[in-house]
N, C-alpha and C positions, 0 to 999 in steps of 0.2 A: 516826851510825850509826842505819840503819833498823830499828824494832823492830814485828815483826807478830805478835800473839797470836791463836791459832785456838784455840776448843774447841768443834769440833763436837758436835751432839746434847746439851751442858749449857749452863745459864748460869752464867758465874761473876761473882763480886761485884765491885763497882768496887775495893773494899781489897785483894782479890786481885790484879785486872788490875795497879793502880798497884805491890803490893810486886813482882809479876815483873818489872815492865818496869823499876823501879828498881835491881833488883839484876842484871839482863840489861844495863844502860846501864853499869853499873861494869866490865864487862867492856872496855868502850872504854878506859879508864883502862891496862888493863894490855897492849891490842894495839889501837894506835888504827887500823890498816889494815882492821877488820872494817867491812863497807859493810854488811850485814844480818845479823838475827839474827831467824829464823823459830822461834816457841815453839807448839808443840803440846802442849795439855792434854787429857787425856781420862782415860775409867774404863775398868779393865780387869775382867771378872769372873773371880776365880780361886778354884776350890775352894769355891763358895758365897759368898764376899765380895768386896767391892769395893775395886780396889787404884787410886790415883790415879797417874798416868804423867805425866810433863814429859820431852819430846822438843826438843833445840834443835839448830838446825843453825846454824852460824856462815859467812854467805859472806864470804871473803878471798881475794883477787884470787890466782889460782893453788893456793890449799888451802883448800877449807872444812874446818870441823870439824865435830863431831857428837858428841852424848852424849845417854843415855835413861837415866833412873832410876824406879824405884817406891818409894812409900811409903804411909802411912795419909792424907796430907795433900798437897795440892797444895803447899803453902809448902814443906814439908820434901822434898819430890821436885825442887821448882826449886831450892831451896837445893845439893842435893846434886850435881844435874845441874850447875849453874853452876861448885860447886867442881870437879866432873871437867873442864871446860871451861878452868877456869884452871890446872889442871895441865898441859893440853894447849898451852895458849897460852904457858907459862913454860918448856918444852921448848928447847932450841937448834935453830936454824932448820933443821941439817941432819937433826933426827930429824923434822921435817913430812913431807919427802920421801917420798911413797907412802903417806902415812896414809889419804887418801880419795882 
């Protein structure tokens, strides 16, 4: 599985990059058909404060999966996004049809 991490307009640390790449890479153990994981990290301003956002799109032949979560830290946002994708990937194949 190829993993692409993008963070426009912000610079992320090597530690955060490695953390996200490691966590996302483990999704390949759950669902081997994942070809590409596109990770998008950004900051969203809400009500005079900044929130960290993690969006992940998994490219799977015939059926992409997507999740987006918000948190106070990128690490937590990434973990909750990955948890949401794990749930999607563990559903029976019949539930995948029509999801995206």
